[in-house]
N, CA, C and O atoms as CSV, one atom per row, in Angstrom:
chain,resi,resn,atom,element,x,y,z
A,1,MET,N,N,0.907,-1.231,-0.030
A,1,MET,CA,C,0.037,-0.163,-0.077
A,1,MET,C,C,0.909,0.952,-0.053
A,1,MET,O,O,1.967,0.894,0.573
A,2,VAL,N,N,0.518,2.096,-0.761
A,2,VAL,CA,C,1.353,3.464,-1.064
A,2,VAL,C,C,0.888,4.574,0.076
A,2,VAL,O,O,-0.272,4.975,0.162
A,3,ALA,N,N,1.751,4.924,0.766
A,3,ALA,CA,C,1.310,5.929,1.833
A,3,ALA,C,C,1.225,7.282,1.182
A,3,ALA,O,O,2.062,7.560,0.323
A,4,SER,N,N,0.330,8.114,1.495
A,4,SER,CA,C,-0.029,9.180,1.221
A,4,SER,C,C,0.767,10.077,1.488
A,4,SER,O,O,1.563,9.820,2.391
A,5,VAL,N,N,0.851,11.381,0.852
A,5,VAL,CA,C,1.913,12.584,1.033
A,5,VAL,C,C,1.773,12.970,2.464
A,5,VAL,O,O,2.800,13.236,3.088
A,6,ALA,N,N,0.747,13.023,2.982
A,6,ALA,CA,C,0.636,13.658,4.428
A,6,ALA,C,C,1.269,12.863,5.358
A,6,ALA,O,O,1.961,13.376,6.238
A,7,GLU,N,N,1.092,11.489,5.256
A,7,GLU,CA,C,1.815,10.426,6.001
A,7,GLU,C,C,3.241,10.339,5.890
A,7,GLU,O,O,3.872,10.110,6.922
A,8,SER,N,N,3.899,10.496,4.721
A,8,SER,CA,C,5.146,10.506,4.514
A,8,SER,C,C,6.148,11.848,5.008
A,8,SER,O,O,7.328,11.920,5.351
A,9,SER,N,N,4.940,12.949,4.841
A,9,SER,CA,C,5.441,14.127,5.389
A,9,SER,C,C,5.297,14.224,6.661
A,9,SER,O,O,6.206,14.843,7.214
A,10,LEU,N,N,4.514,13.848,7.293
A,10,LEU,CA,C,4.540,13.439,8.959
A,10,LEU,C,C,5.865,12.422,9.519
A,10,LEU,O,O,6.383,12.524,10.631
A,11,ARG,N,N,6.210,11.550,8.575
A,11,ARG,CA,C,7.120,10.588,9.150
A,11,ARG,C,C,8.446,11.328,8.820
A,11,ARG,O,O,9.445,11.050,9.483
A,12,ALA,N,N,8.519,12.410,7.666
A,12,ALA,CA,C,9.620,12.789,7.550
A,12,ALA,C,C,10.129,13.873,8.726
A,12,ALA,O,O,11.292,14.013,9.104
A,13,VAL,N,N,8.988,14.578,9.188
A,13,VAL,CA,C,8.916,15.554,10.319
A,13,VAL,C,C,9.605,14.895,11.479
A,13,VAL,O,O,10.554,15.326,12.134
A,14,SER,N,N,8.773,13.475,11.640
A,14,SER,CA,C,9.418,12.772,12.847
A,14,SER,C,C,10.683,12.309,12.909
A,14,SER,O,O,11.365,12.249,13.932
A,15,GLN,N,N,11.055,11.926,11.643
A,15,GLN,CA,C,12.702,11.621,11.669
A,15,GLN,C,C,13.614,12.763,11.726
A,15,GLN,O,O,14.784,12.586,12.068
A,16,TYR,N,N,13.131,14.019,11.391
A,16,TYR,CA,C,13.695,15.393,11.601
A,16,TYR,C,C,14.035,15.407,13.264
A,16,TYR,O,O,15.152,15.610,13.741
A,17,TRP,N,N,13.140,15.216,13.811
A,17,TRP,CA,C,13.194,15.704,15.145
A,17,TRP,C,C,14.021,14.643,15.981
A,17,TRP,O,O,14.723,14.986,16.932
A,18,HIS,N,N,13.880,13.220,15.526
A,18,HIS,CA,C,14.791,12.211,16.039
A,18,HIS,C,C,16.182,12.519,15.893
A,18,HIS,O,O,16.976,12.385,16.823
A,19,MET,N,N,16.568,13.015,14.513
A,19,MET,CA,C,17.962,13.298,14.334
A,19,MET,C,C,18.262,14.470,15.185
A,19,MET,O,O,19.272,14.423,15.887
A,20,MET,N,N,17.522,15.492,15.203
A,20,MET,CA,C,17.896,16.805,15.862
A,20,MET,C,C,18.172,16.314,17.253
A,20,MET,O,O,19.182,16.752,17.805
A,21,THR,N,N,17.385,15.439,17.909
A,21,THR,CA,C,17.600,15.066,19.429
A,21,THR,C,C,18.968,14.327,19.490
A,21,THR,O,O,19.621,14.661,20.479
A,22,MET,N,N,19.459,13.574,18.832
A,22,MET,CA,C,20.456,12.823,18.545
A,22,MET,C,C,21.692,13.929,18.452
A,22,MET,O,O,22.693,13.808,19.159
A,23,ALA,N,N,21.525,14.992,17.534
A,23,ALA,CA,C,22.659,15.684,17.529
A,23,ALA,C,C,22.621,16.480,18.400
A,23,ALA,O,O,23.759,16.704,18.814
A,24,THR,N,N,21.756,17.122,18.978
A,24,THR,CA,C,22.111,18.025,20.291
A,24,THR,C,C,22.740,17.286,21.397
A,24,THR,O,O,23.440,17.838,22.246
A,25,CYS,N,N,22.481,16.042,21.375
A,25,CYS,CA,C,23.076,15.179,22.712
A,25,CYS,C,C,24.336,14.891,22.767
A,25,CYS,O,O,24.946,14.543,23.778
A,26,VAL,N,N,24.904,15.068,21.345
A,26,VAL,CA,C,26.552,14.933,21.363
A,26,VAL,C,C,27.325,16.014,20.699
A,26,VAL,O,O,28.514,15.793,20.470
A,27,MET,N,N,26.807,17.151,20.363
A,27,MET,CA,C,27.696,18.159,19.907
A,27,MET,C,C,26.956,19.672,20.200
A,27,MET,O,O,25.792,19.893,20.533
A,28,VAL,N,N,27.956,20.526,19.976
A,28,VAL,CA,C,27.485,22.135,20.117
A,28,VAL,C,C,27.912,22.469,18.750
A,28,VAL,O,O,28.859,21.858,18.255
A,29,PRO,N,N,27.230,23.482,18.035
A,29,PRO,CA,C,27.786,24.092,16.932
A,29,PRO,C,C,28.874,24.929,17.026
A,29,PRO,O,O,28.639,25.892,17.756
A,30,ALA,N,N,29.799,24.914,16.632
A,30,ALA,CA,C,30.874,26.111,16.804
A,30,ALA,C,C,30.638,27.434,16.343
A,30,ALA,O,O,31.306,28.344,16.834
A,31,ASN,N,N,29.765,27.682,15.449
A,31,ASN,CA,C,29.455,28.982,14.732
A,31,ASN,C,C,28.448,29.358,15.814
A,31,ASN,O,O,27.512,28.690,16.255
A,32,PRO,N,N,28.866,30.610,16.145
A,32,PRO,CA,C,27.861,31.415,17.427
A,32,PRO,C,C,26.516,31.730,16.434
A,32,PRO,O,O,25.477,31.643,17.088
A,33,VAL,N,N,26.355,31.986,15.377
A,33,VAL,CA,C,25.346,32.198,14.574
A,33,VAL,C,C,24.497,30.990,14.395
A,33,VAL,O,O,23.272,31.104,14.410
A,34,VAL,N,N,25.078,29.837,14.226
A,34,VAL,CA,C,24.340,28.670,14.085
A,34,VAL,C,C,23.822,28.145,15.386
A,34,VAL,O,O,22.808,27.450,15.334
A,35,LEU,N,N,24.433,28.403,16.660
A,35,LEU,CA,C,24.227,28.107,17.961
A,35,LEU,C,C,22.892,29.122,18.280
A,35,LEU,O,O,21.768,28.662,18.481
A,36,THR,N,N,23.148,30.315,18.291
A,36,THR,CA,C,21.718,31.377,18.043
A,36,THR,C,C,20.582,30.900,17.539
A,36,THR,O,O,19.569,30.905,18.239
A,37,TYR,N,N,20.564,30.369,16.134
A,37,TYR,CA,C,19.424,29.920,15.508
A,37,TYR,C,C,19.072,28.920,15.999
A,37,TYR,O,O,17.881,28.802,16.287
A,38,LEU,N,N,19.951,27.909,16.247
A,38,LEU,CA,C,19.413,26.434,17.001
A,38,LEU,C,C,18.572,26.952,18.179
A,38,LEU,O,O,17.402,26.572,18.224
A,39,ARG,N,N,19.068,27.845,19.222
A,39,ARG,CA,C,18.396,27.972,20.555
A,39,ARG,C,C,17.082,28.564,20.157
A,39,ARG,O,O,16.100,28.070,20.711
A,40,LEU,N,N,16.853,29.659,19.186
A,40,LEU,CA,C,15.728,30.179,18.902
A,40,LEU,C,C,14.654,29.248,18.163
A,40,LEU,O,O,13.448,29.398,18.361
A,41,HIS,N,N,15.192,28.237,17.264
A,41,HIS,CA,C,14.507,27.316,16.573
A,41,HIS,C,C,13.585,26.397,17.737
A,41,HIS,O,O,12.414,26.022,17.682
A,42,LEU,N,N,14.682,26.198,18.853
A,42,LEU,CA,C,13.982,25.052,19.935
A,42,LEU,C,C,13.267,25.937,20.736
A,42,LEU,O,O,12.213,25.559,21.246
A,43,ARG,N,N,13.609,26.840,20.882
A,43,ARG,CA,C,12.675,27.586,22.046
A,43,ARG,C,C,11.147,27.936,21.089
A,43,ARG,O,O,10.093,27.860,21.720
A,44,ARG,N,N,11.098,28.238,19.878
A,44,ARG,CA,C,9.903,28.345,19.060
A,44,ARG,C,C,9.127,27.144,19.110
A,44,ARG,O,O,7.966,27.224,19.510
A,45,TYR,N,N,9.621,26.003,18.748
A,45,TYR,CA,C,8.929,24.792,18.719
A,45,TYR,C,C,8.547,24.172,20.037
A,45,TYR,O,O,7.517,23.504,20.133
A,46,SER,N,N,9.392,24.389,21.101
A,46,SER,CA,C,9.000,23.950,22.405
A,46,SER,C,C,7.947,24.600,22.934
A,46,SER,O,O,7.531,24.187,24.016
A,47,MET,N,N,7.202,25.898,22.216
A,47,MET,CA,C,5.869,26.470,22.403
A,47,MET,C,C,4.710,25.521,22.307
A,47,MET,O,O,3.650,25.706,22.906
A,48,LEU,N,N,4.983,24.398,21.451
A,48,LEU,CA,C,3.767,23.851,20.954
A,48,LEU,C,C,3.976,22.523,21.754
A,48,LEU,O,O,4.401,21.485,21.247
A,49,SER,N,N,3.589,22.697,23.201
A,49,SER,CA,C,3.981,21.599,23.866
A,49,SER,C,C,2.971,20.247,23.818
A,49,SER,O,O,3.203,19.170,24.367
A,50,SER,N,N,1.816,20.589,23.032
A,50,SER,CA,C,0.739,19.555,22.894
A,50,SER,C,C,1.057,18.627,21.553
A,50,SER,O,O,0.570,17.516,21.341
A,51,ALA,N,N,2.076,19.409,20.614
A,51,ALA,CA,C,2.444,18.508,19.447
A,51,ALA,C,C,3.715,17.684,19.733
A,51,ALA,O,O,4.468,18.007,20.652
A,52,GLU,N,N,3.921,16.751,19.040
A,52,GLU,CA,C,5.093,15.939,19.177
A,52,GLU,C,C,6.080,16.675,18.863
A,52,GLU,O,O,7.056,16.345,19.537
A,53,GLU,N,N,6.335,17.634,18.065
A,53,GLU,CA,C,7.217,18.343,17.842
A,53,GLU,C,C,7.750,19.399,18.886
A,53,GLU,O,O,8.906,19.819,18.916
A,54,GLY,N,N,6.827,19.728,19.655
A,54,GLY,CA,C,7.010,20.447,20.873
A,54,GLY,C,C,7.865,19.971,21.956
A,54,GLY,O,O,8.686,20.600,22.624
A,55,LYS,N,N,7.478,18.593,22.014
A,55,LYS,CA,C,8.021,17.542,23.149
A,55,LYS,C,C,9.475,17.442,22.537
A,55,LYS,O,O,10.426,17.516,23.315
A,56,PHE,N,N,9.634,17.325,21.578
A,56,PHE,CA,C,11.325,16.726,21.105
A,56,PHE,C,C,11.992,18.045,21.214
A,56,PHE,O,O,13.152,18.089,21.623
A,57,ALA,N,N,11.237,19.322,20.822
A,57,ALA,CA,C,12.076,20.484,20.902
A,57,ALA,C,C,12.514,20.920,22.418
A,57,ALA,O,O,13.652,21.321,22.665
A,58,ALA,N,N,11.537,20.802,23.357
A,58,ALA,CA,C,11.756,20.963,24.693
A,58,ALA,C,C,12.694,20.187,25.263
A,58,ALA,O,O,13.476,20.735,26.040
A,59,PHE,N,N,12.813,18.804,25.011
A,59,PHE,CA,C,13.696,17.789,25.540
A,59,PHE,C,C,15.102,18.124,24.784
A,59,PHE,O,O,16.194,17.895,25.304
A,60,CYS,N,N,14.963,18.605,23.695
A,60,CYS,CA,C,16.591,19.061,22.928
A,60,CYS,C,C,16.954,20.269,23.643
A,60,CYS,O,O,18.146,20.346,23.941
A,61,ALA,N,N,16.259,21.160,23.963
A,61,ALA,CA,C,16.519,22.407,24.437
A,61,ALA,C,C,17.084,22.048,26.101
A,61,ALA,O,O,18.084,22.569,26.595
A,62,LYS,N,N,16.565,21.465,26.507
A,62,LYS,CA,C,17.224,20.774,27.814
A,62,LYS,C,C,18.499,20.242,27.732
A,62,LYS,O,O,19.509,20.531,28.374
A,63,VAL,N,N,18.275,19.224,26.641
A,63,VAL,CA,C,19.679,18.485,26.527
A,63,VAL,C,C,21.047,19.326,26.009
A,63,VAL,O,O,22.197,19.013,26.316
A,64,ARG,N,N,20.730,20.266,25.304
A,64,ARG,CA,C,21.480,21.238,24.893
A,64,ARG,C,C,22.221,21.782,25.581
A,64,ARG,O,O,23.438,21.810,25.398
A,65,SER,N,N,21.440,22.475,26.774
A,65,SER,CA,C,22.117,23.332,27.772
A,65,SER,C,C,22.983,22.401,28.675
A,65,SER,O,O,23.821,23.045,29.305
A,66,TYR,N,N,23.006,21.111,28.898
A,66,TYR,CA,C,23.809,20.156,29.245
A,66,TYR,C,C,24.915,19.923,28.398
A,66,TYR,O,O,26.060,19.792,28.831
A,67,THR,N,N,24.627,19.870,27.283
A,67,THR,CA,C,25.790,19.762,26.350
A,67,THR,C,C,26.626,20.727,26.340
A,67,THR,O,O,27.830,20.473,26.354
A,68,ASP,N,N,26.145,22.087,26.311
A,68,ASP,CA,C,27.060,23.396,26.529
A,68,ASP,C,C,27.907,23.165,27.725
A,68,ASP,O,O,29.135,23.251,27.741
A,69,TYR,N,N,27.172,22.879,28.680
A,69,TYR,CA,C,27.860,22.698,30.023
A,69,TYR,C,C,29.043,21.712,30.095
A,69,TYR,O,O,30.074,22.039,30.681
A,70,THR,N,N,28.902,20.469,29.485
A,70,THR,CA,C,29.851,19.329,29.211
A,70,THR,C,C,31.172,19.903,28.334
A,70,THR,O,O,32.370,19.850,28.613
A,71,MET,N,N,30.509,20.448,27.209
A,71,MET,CA,C,31.706,20.959,26.196
A,71,MET,C,C,32.773,21.817,26.657
A,71,MET,O,O,33.950,21.725,26.310
A,72,ILE,N,N,32.200,22.799,27.597
A,72,ILE,CA,C,32.951,23.773,28.501
A,72,ILE,C,C,34.005,23.164,29.360
A,72,ILE,O,O,35.111,23.693,29.473
A,73,ILE,N,N,33.680,22.065,29.963
A,73,ILE,CA,C,34.305,21.207,30.771
A,73,ILE,C,C,35.360,20.575,29.893
A,73,ILE,O,O,36.553,20.775,30.124
A,74,VAL,N,N,34.996,19.903,29.003
A,74,VAL,CA,C,36.052,19.313,28.414
A,74,VAL,C,C,36.903,20.276,27.523
A,74,VAL,O,O,37.879,19.708,27.034
A,75,ARG,N,N,36.792,21.389,27.246
A,75,ARG,CA,C,37.592,22.190,26.698
A,75,ARG,C,C,38.745,22.779,27.597
A,75,ARG,O,O,39.837,23.149,27.167
A,76,LEU,N,N,38.340,22.810,28.894
A,76,LEU,CA,C,39.243,23.325,29.869
A,76,LEU,C,C,40.285,22.126,30.090
A,76,LEU,O,O,41.212,22.254,30.890
């Protein structure tokens, strides 16, 4: 059975947030402009707390703050 365009789009969005979650757990962008964009992006989407995207964004923002702290310690 062929998935509809809406189903494939939802699957792509879900995969995007899974990848974003994984990336924010292991690295911090070196470019300050990219880091600022990431913070704003996560803040914006975390306001959608009822949607799946909002839950992923809130988790990513929380983990990103831990990752920032860990990277500071590693650089010392």
